[in-house]
C-alpha positions in Angstrom: 144.1 56.8 112.7 141.8 53.9 111.8 139.5 54.9 114.7 139.1 58.4 113.2 137.8 57.1 109.9 135.3 54.6 111.4 133.9 56.9 114.2 132.2 59.9 112.6 131.7 61.7 115.9 135.5 62.1 116.2 135.7 63.6 112.7 133.4 66.5 113.4 134.5 69.8 114.8 132.5 71.6 117.4 130.2 73.0 114.7 126.6 71.6 115.0 126.3 70.6 111.3 129.8 69.9 110.3 132.4 72.4 109.1 131.5 74.0 105.9 128.0 72.5 105.6 125.5 74.9 103.9 122.9 74.4 106.6 125.4 75.4 109.3 126.6 78.4 107.4 123.0 79.6 106.9 122.0 79.2 110.5 125.1 81.0 111.8 124.6 83.7 109.2 120.9 84.2 110.2 121.8 84.4 113.9 123.8 87.5 113.1 120.6 89.3 111.9 118.4 88.6 115.0 117.9 91.6 117.3 119.4 91.2 120.8 116.4 92.7 122.4 112.8 93.2 121.5 111.4 96.7 120.8 109.3 98.2 123.5 105.5 97.8 123.0 103.8 100.9 121.6 101.7 102.9 124.1 98.1 103.9 123.3 98.1 107.1 121.2 101.6 106.3 119.8 102.3 104.3 116.7 99.6 102.1 115.3 97.4 101.7 118.4 94.2 103.8 118.7 94.1 106.3 121.6 92.3 105.1 124.8 88.6 105.7 124.6 88.4 105.5 120.8 85.2 104.1 119.4 85.5 100.4 118.6 84.0 98.7 115.6 80.3 98.2 115.7 80.6 94.6 114.7 83.3 93.6 117.2 82.3 90.1 118.2 80.4 89.2 115.0 81.6 85.7 114.2 80.5 83.7 111.1 81.1 80.1 110.3 83.2 79.2 107.2 81.2 80.0 104.0 78.9 82.4 105.8 80.3 85.6 104.4 78.7 86.6 101.1 80.0 90.2 100.8 82.4 92.5 102.6 84.4 91.7 105.8 83.0 91.1 109.3 86.1 92.6 110.7 85.6 96.2 109.5 81.9 96.5 108.7 79.7 99.2 110.2 76.3 98.4 108.6 76.0 94.6 108.5 73.1 92.7 106.9 72.0 89.1 106.5 70.0 86.9 104.1 68.1 83.7 104.4 70.3 81.7 102.1 67.9 78.8 101.4 65.2 81.2 100.2 67.7 83.1 98.1 69.2 79.9 96.6 65.7 78.6 95.7 64.9 81.9 93.9 67.8 81.6 91.4 66.9 80.6 87.8 69.4 77.7 88.1 67.7 76.1 91.1 64.3 76.7 89.7 65.4 74.7 86.6 66.7 71.9 88.9 63.2 71.7 90.5 61.3 71.9 87.2 63.4 69.2 85.5 63.9 67.1 88.6 67.7 67.0 88.2 69.3 64.5 90.7 71.4 66.2 93.4 74.3 63.7 92.9 74.6 64.5 89.1 77.3 66.6 87.5 74.6 68.8 85.9 73.2 69.6 89.4 76.6 70.6 90.7 77.2 72.9 87.7 73.9 74.6 88.1 74.4 75.0 91.9 77.8 76.5 91.3 76.4 79.0 88.8 73.6 79.8 91.3 76.1 80.5 94.1 78.1 82.9 91.8 74.9 84.6 90.8 73.8 85.1 94.4 77.2 86.6 95.3 76.9 89.1 92.5 73.3 90.1 93.3 74.1 90.4 97.0 77.0 92.7 96.3 74.8 95.0 94.1 71.9 95.1 96.5 74.2 95.6 99.5 76.0 98.6 97.9 72.7 100.1 96.7 71.2 99.9 100.2 74.4 101.1 102.0 75.5 97.8 103.6 79.2 96.9 103.8 78.9 93.3 105.0 76.3 90.6 104.2 76.3 87.2 106.0 74.1 84.1 105.8 71.6 83.9 108.7 72.2 80.2 109.2 76.0 80.7 109.5 76.2 83.3 112.3 78.1 81.8 115.1 77.8 84.7 117.6 77.0 88.4 117.6 76.7 91.1 120.2 73.2 91.6 121.6 73.0 95.3 120.6 74.0 94.5 117.0 71.1 94.7 114.5 71.4 93.0 111.2 69.2 94.3 108.4 67.5 91.5 106.4 68.2 91.8 102.7 66.4 88.6 101.7 63.4 90.2 100.0 65.4 92.6 98.0 67.8 89.8 96.8 64.9 87.4 96.0 63.2 90.1 93.9 66.3 90.7 91.8 66.9 87.0 91.4 63.3 86.2 90.3 63.5 88.9 87.7 66.6 87.3 86.1 66.6 84.6 83.5 69.2 81.8 83.0 71.1 84.0 80.5 71.6 87.0 82.8 
């Protein structure tokens, strides 16, 4: 009897986590809900798959680096566009103020103005894209790959015009 108290492996039953342990009960309970076989894969034309020969998305293969998407989604867009982000950023009232006043890039004031400029760019890009009928806008410098037949409209001039017309209070 003394050996039973000192050797824990003799005390356990055949249950993997000990009799009555919460973890053991949860695992055994969950195993009862697992299906015994996997459902058959849906065939083309049935369920959620498109029928064979259906038109694929125009932008299939458009890949953008993180931070490169300004508006919309690259996955579902049909009329994509791009902007030269450096030109657009330089056209914002906030970045013009940084240049005029010579604000140091490592200062908190610079970070606040740049953050406000980025928010302003996203708003203006959204407005211009919707007006011109584009459902996706990406940064030119962040495009990782795109199909050769895909043509991206350049919205840089339209966005820069809107930004230059705005003041710091807009």
